[in-house]
Backbone as ProteinMPNN parsed JSONL, in Angstrom:
{"seq_chain_A": "MSMYVRIKQFKTTIFLHCDPIDTVLQLKERINQLLNIPENHQRLYAAVGDDELPNEGTLEDLKIENDAVLYLTRFNEESQTWENINIPQPASEYEDQNEEED", "coords_chain_A": {"N_chain_A": [[-4.944, 6.787, 23.142], [-6.28, 7.764, 20.209], [-5.48, 8.065, 16.704], [-4.827, 9.169, 13.32], [-3.373, 8.21, 10.196], [-2.169, 9.166, 6.978], [-1.943, 7.335, 4.063], [-0.104, 7.28, 1.207], [-0.032, 6.431, -2.198], [1.009, 6.684, -5.365], [-1.597, 8.116, -7.062], [-3.394, 7.684, -5.082], [-4.837, 8.06, -1.881], [-5.202, 6.892, 1.344], [-6.88, 6.892, 4.457], [-6.04, 5.899, 7.623], [-7.331, 4.846, 10.647], [-5.787, 4.599, 13.72], [-3.685, 3.553, 16.502], [-1.11, 4.85, 18.644], [0.378, 2.684, 19.592], [0.197, 0.774, 17.662], [1.732, -1.393, 15.283], [3.903, -1.19, 12.394], [3.5, -3.419, 10.807], [0.853, -4.05, 11.498], [-0.454, -1.872, 10.319], [0.089, -2.463, 7.642], [-1.391, -4.804, 7.398], [-3.985, -3.79, 7.527], [-3.955, -2.207, 5.245], [-3.76, -4.226, 3.353], [-6.304, -5.365, 3.649], [-7.856, -3.289, 2.62], [-6.775, -2.615, 0.049], [-5.984, -4.955, -1.079], [-3.289, -5.825, -1.198], [-0.709, -7.917, -0.506], [0.97, -8.145, 2.672], [3.748, -8.645, 2.562], [4.354, -7.558, 0.152], [4.444, -4.892, 0.392], [5.905, -1.763, 1.18], [6.56, 0.711, 3.575], [7.205, 4.145, 4.073], [8.373, 6.963, 5.925], [9.132, 9.352, 4.848], [10.13, 10.668, 1.671], [13.071, 9.275, 0.504], [13.847, 8.358, 2.972], [14.632, 5.472, 5.057], [13.01, 2.266, 4.799], [10.179, 1.681, 6.879], [10.383, -0.324, 9.786], [8.734, -3.468, 10.223], [8.179, -4.337, 12.857], [8.247, -2.056, 14.369], [6.61, 0.369, 16.419], [4.181, 2.974, 15.91], [4.509, 5.02, 17.718], [7.157, 4.577, 18.697], [8.532, 5.055, 16.348], [8.161, 7.692, 16.007], [5.957, 8.638, 14.595], [3.418, 10.79, 14.033], [0.059, 12.023, 14.769], [-1.968, 12.531, 11.89], [0.096, 12.158, 10.131], [1.902, 11.638, 7.054], [2.427, 8.77, 5.25], [4.328, 6.869, 2.953], [3.595, 4.532, 0.472], [4.935, 1.797, -1.212], [4.885, -0.799, -3.659], [5.505, -4.256, -4.466], [6.268, -5.302, -7.689], [5.203, -7.96, -9.312], [5.442, -8.812, -11.941], [7.726, -7.515, -13.07], [9.458, -8.081, -11.076], [10.429, -6.184, -9.261], [10.678, -3.418, -6.933], [8.448, -0.715, -6.789], [9.102, 2.795, -7.2], [8.793, 5.59, -4.942], [6.201, 7.563, -5.905], [4.526, 10.26, -6.085], [2.369, 12.236, -7.561], [2.278, 15.747, -7.835], [-0.302, 18.105, -7.444], [-1.168, 20.361, -10.07], [-0.443, 23.795, -9.884], [-2.632, 26.619, -9.447], [-1.69, 28.811, -10.826], [-0.055, 27.627, -12.816], [-2.049, 26.316, -14.281], [-3.471, 28.499, -15.347], [-1.544, 29.647, -17.027], [-1.224, 27.629, -18.936], [-3.691, 27.681, -20.186], [-3.569, 30.114, -21.511], [-1.74, 29.713, -23.516]], "CA_chain_A": [[-5.176, 7.97, 22.332], [-6.346, 7.351, 18.819], [-4.925, 8.99, 15.725], [-4.917, 8.62, 11.981], [-2.262, 8.499, 9.285], [-2.506, 9.123, 5.556], [-1.062, 6.462, 3.288], [-0.153, 7.721, -0.191], [0.609, 5.637, -3.246], [0.701, 7.297, -6.655], [-2.688, 9.092, -6.94], [-4.315, 7.173, -4.077], [-4.592, 8.366, -0.476], [-6.146, 6.28, 2.267], [-6.764, 7.355, 5.834], [-6.173, 4.78, 8.547], [-7.495, 5.126, 12.066], [-4.842, 3.724, 14.402], [-3.218, 3.95, 17.824], [0.353, 4.961, 18.673], [1.022, 1.401, 19.885], [0.095, -0.099, 16.49], [2.988, -1.608, 14.565], [3.874, -1.008, 10.939], [2.88, -4.621, 10.251], [-0.594, -3.917, 11.658], [-0.911, -0.961, 9.263], [0.139, -3.207, 6.381], [-2.524, -5.733, 7.384], [-5.175, -2.998, 7.187], [-3.818, -1.837, 3.826], [-4.099, -5.435, 2.607], [-7.766, -5.492, 3.665], [-8.452, -2.248, 1.778], [-6.262, -2.559, -1.321], [-5.639, -6.313, -1.52], [-1.845, -5.939, -1.437], [-0.155, -8.697, 0.604], [1.885, -7.403, 3.531], [5.136, -8.796, 2.114], [4.497, -6.818, -1.103], [4.301, -3.485, 0.743], [6.928, -1.054, 1.947], [6.099, 2.011, 4.042], [8.262, 5.116, 4.356], [7.879, 8.176, 6.575], [9.446, 10.469, 3.958], [10.881, 10.296, 0.471], [14.498, 9.217, 0.785], [14.083, 7.672, 4.242], [14.638, 4.018, 5.029], [11.723, 1.601, 4.996], [9.8, 1.533, 8.287], [10.443, -1.742, 10.165], [7.434, -4.059, 10.56], [7.974, -4.488, 14.3], [8.241, -0.741, 15.007], [5.316, 0.994, 16.684], [4.116, 4.356, 15.434], [5.076, 5.848, 18.786], [8.616, 4.41, 18.68], [9.06, 5.618, 15.108], [7.853, 9.13, 16.04], [4.905, 8.934, 13.627], [2.409, 11.545, 14.773], [-1.28, 12.146, 14.192], [-2.058, 13.18, 10.59], [1.337, 11.967, 9.373], [1.8, 11.06, 5.717], [3.344, 7.668, 4.985], [4.372, 6.555, 1.533], [3.502, 3.11, 0.203], [5.353, 1.249, -2.5], [4.519, -2.208, -3.736], [6.34, -5.135, -5.273], [5.693, -5.623, -8.986], [5.541, -9.365, -9.588], [5.79, -8.978, -13.345], [9.119, -7.109, -13.292], [10.22, -8.518, -9.904], [11.087, -5.011, -8.687], [9.875, -2.537, -6.085], [8.204, 0.58, -7.408], [9.625, 3.967, -6.505], [7.777, 6.498, -4.42], [5.798, 8.417, -7.009], [3.327, 10.986, -5.676], [2.248, 13.424, -8.404], [1.821, 16.967, -7.178], [-1.313, 18.788, -8.268], [-0.704, 21.578, -10.72], [-0.893, 24.997, -9.184], [-3.601, 27.444, -10.183], [-0.903, 29.663, -11.714], [0.332, 26.834, -13.972], [-3.237, 26.083, -15.057], [-3.803, 29.707, -16.077], [-0.551, 29.824, -18.093], [-1.491, 26.65, -19.991], [-4.883, 28.127, -20.916], [-3.216, 31.257, -22.333], [-0.897, 29.262, -24.64]], "C_chain_A": [[-5.19, 7.56, 20.866], [-5.853, 8.462, 17.904], [-5.242, 8.451, 14.336], [-3.665, 9.003, 11.207], [-2.81, 8.425, 7.861], [-1.471, 8.251, 4.863], [-1.217, 6.867, 1.833], [0.603, 6.743, -1.07], [0.107, 6.164, -4.575], [-0.424, 8.306, -6.464], [-3.72, 8.68, -5.891], [-3.877, 7.612, -2.691], [-5.651, 7.655, 0.343], [-5.853, 6.806, 3.661], [-7.004, 6.158, 6.737], [-6.297, 5.289, 9.967], [-6.602, 4.129, 12.803], [-4.535, 4.272, 15.798], [-1.706, 4.034, 17.801], [1.064, 3.635, 18.936], [0.899, 0.401, 18.733], [1.454, -0.213, 15.816], [2.796, -1.331, 13.076], [3.214, -2.224, 10.291], [1.358, -4.571, 10.391], [-1.179, -2.948, 10.62], [-0.944, -1.685, 7.921], [-1.011, -4.207, 6.278], [-3.811, -4.995, 7.016], [-5.141, -2.563, 5.726], [-4.188, -3.034, 2.949], [-5.613, -5.614, 2.546], [-8.425, -4.495, 2.712], [-8.056, -2.35, 0.307], [-5.866, -3.912, -1.897], [-4.182, -6.421, -1.981], [-1.259, -6.73, -0.269], [0.903, -7.898, 1.376], [3.334, -7.479, 3.055], [5.393, -8.136, 0.756], [4.337, -5.317, -0.876], [5.563, -3.0, 1.45], [6.342, 0.301, 2.323], [7.289, 2.873, 4.425], [7.628, 6.345, 5.007], [8.125, 9.4, 5.703], [10.21, 9.936, 2.759], [12.361, 10.338, 0.822], [14.839, 8.565, 2.114], [14.159, 6.167, 4.029], [13.222, 3.49, 5.231], [11.44, 1.483, 6.495], [9.788, 0.046, 8.642], [9.077, -2.253, 10.619], [7.165, -4.081, 12.055], [7.912, -3.15, 15.036], [6.834, -0.229, 15.253], [5.353, 2.429, 16.164], [4.744, 5.297, 16.449], [6.603, 5.784, 18.775], [9.253, 5.074, 17.463], [8.777, 7.113, 14.967], [6.887, 9.544, 14.919], [3.763, 9.59, 14.402], [1.068, 11.544, 14.053], [-1.219, 12.962, 12.902], [-0.762, 13.095, 9.775], [1.022, 11.375, 8.002], [2.866, 9.976, 5.605], [3.23, 7.311, 3.518], [4.45, 5.052, 1.337], [4.08, 2.803, -1.169], [5.021, -0.231, -2.482], [5.467, -2.953, -4.658], [5.594, -5.475, -6.552], [6.134, -7.037, -9.356], [6.001, -9.581, -11.023], [7.27, -8.65, -13.599], [10.045, -7.533, -12.148], [11.027, -7.375, -9.285], [10.115, -4.26, -7.783], [9.673, -1.222, -6.817], [8.829, 1.683, -6.567], [8.469, 4.752, -5.907], [7.468, 7.491, -5.527], [4.466, 9.062, -6.642], [3.232, 12.238, -6.539], [1.709, 14.605, -7.598], [0.776, 17.627, -8.06], [-0.73, 20.057, -8.876], [-1.241, 22.78, -9.958], [-1.876, 25.767, -10.063], [-2.873, 28.327, -11.198], [-0.513, 28.901, -12.976], [-0.863, 26.586, -14.879], [-3.593, 27.302, -15.905], [-2.84, 29.925, -17.247], [-0.825, 28.86, -19.248], [-2.692, 27.079, -20.829], [-4.551, 29.27, -21.866], [-2.417, 30.851, -23.564], [-1.686, 28.814, -25.819]], "O_chain_A": [[-4.19, 7.056, 20.353], [-5.813, 9.634, 18.28], [-5.857, 7.393, 14.2], [-2.992, 9.984, 11.522], [-3.78, 7.719, 7.583], [-0.267, 8.419, 5.06], [-2.315, 6.811, 1.279], [1.702, 6.292, -0.748], [-1.086, 6.095, -4.87], [-0.222, 9.289, -5.752], [-4.802, 9.264, -5.822], [-2.693, 7.549, -2.357], [-6.847, 7.787, 0.081], [-4.711, 7.124, 3.993], [-8.03, 5.485, 6.638], [-5.466, 6.068, 10.434], [-6.664, 2.93, 12.529], [-5.056, 5.309, 16.209], [-1.071, 3.344, 17.003], [2.221, 3.468, 18.551], [1.437, -0.703, 18.816], [2.227, 0.744, 15.782], [1.673, -1.251, 12.577], [2.454, -2.079, 9.333], [0.645, -5.009, 9.488], [-2.272, -3.178, 10.104], [-1.895, -1.537, 7.154], [-1.544, -4.431, 5.191], [-4.636, -5.523, 6.27], [-6.17, -2.55, 5.05], [-4.849, -2.875, 1.923], [-6.15, -5.976, 1.499], [-9.428, -4.811, 2.073], [-8.897, -2.191, -0.579], [-5.463, -4.008, -3.056], [-3.885, -7.025, -3.012], [-1.307, -6.253, 0.865], [1.63, -7.086, 0.803], [4.066, -6.492, 3.132], [6.522, -8.153, 0.264], [4.121, -4.559, -1.821], [6.193, -3.732, 2.213], [5.707, 0.962, 1.501], [8.254, 2.397, 5.022], [6.5, 6.72, 4.687], [7.397, 10.387, 5.809], [10.853, 8.888, 2.826], [12.846, 11.326, 1.374], [16.002, 8.25, 2.363], [13.802, 5.654, 2.969], [12.355, 4.182, 5.765], [12.346, 1.217, 7.285], [9.245, -0.762, 7.889], [8.349, -1.55, 11.32], [6.03, -3.864, 12.478], [7.559, -3.117, 16.215], [5.96, -0.373, 14.399], [6.422, 3.017, 16.001], [5.427, 6.254, 16.085], [7.268, 6.818, 18.836], [10.369, 5.588, 17.536], [9.104, 7.725, 13.951], [6.982, 10.642, 14.371], [3.213, 8.991, 15.326], [0.954, 11.127, 12.9], [-0.507, 13.964, 12.828], [-0.556, 13.872, 8.842], [0.008, 10.702, 7.818], [4.05, 10.224, 5.833], [2.163, 7.437, 2.916], [5.271, 4.377, 1.959], [3.758, 3.463, -2.157], [4.893, -0.839, -1.419], [6.135, -2.365, -5.508], [4.434, -5.885, -6.514], [7.3, -7.272, -9.673], [6.849, -10.432, -11.288], [7.976, -9.412, -14.26], [11.262, -7.369, -12.233], [12.159, -7.569, -8.843], [8.9, -4.442, -7.859], [10.612, -0.677, -7.397], [9.055, 1.515, -5.368], [7.317, 4.597, -6.313], [8.36, 8.176, -6.027], [3.405, 8.479, -6.863], [3.939, 13.212, -6.281], [0.796, 14.458, -6.786], [0.94, 17.704, -9.278], [0.096, 20.735, -8.264], [-2.364, 22.763, -9.455], [-1.927, 25.571, -11.278], [-3.377, 28.564, -12.295], [-0.616, 29.436, -14.08], [-0.734, 26.634, -16.102], [-3.977, 27.152, -17.065], [-3.258, 30.336, -18.329], [-0.676, 29.231, -20.412], [-2.713, 26.867, -22.041], [-5.177, 29.394, -22.919], [-2.415, 31.575, -24.559], [-1.111, 28.412, -26.83]]}, "name": "protein", "num_of_chains": 1, "seq": "MSMYVRIKQFKTTIFLHCDPIDTVLQLKERINQLLNIPENHQRLYAAVGDDELPNEGTLEDLKIENDAVLYLTRFNEESQTWENINIPQPASEYEDQNEEED"}
């Protein structure tokens, strides 16, 4: 049974076609092909505040379902640190209208 997951990093969202038996490492390999981020410089999370998903875990074992959102962070070689999960939320229509009135 095939499925897809959304991978979000900052303002980027990618959609990966996958199978429940795929491992997190296999997802990271596909991300590397698309974004040129080495697998060992990626961390995937199922939710903000959760632990990093283990490379050997399958999507099925980790209870990742079709259309799930996973969060990607990457290692910054310059600062030698991992970035935080940072997904900007779009401004609501209400906020946009208030800003125009000011």
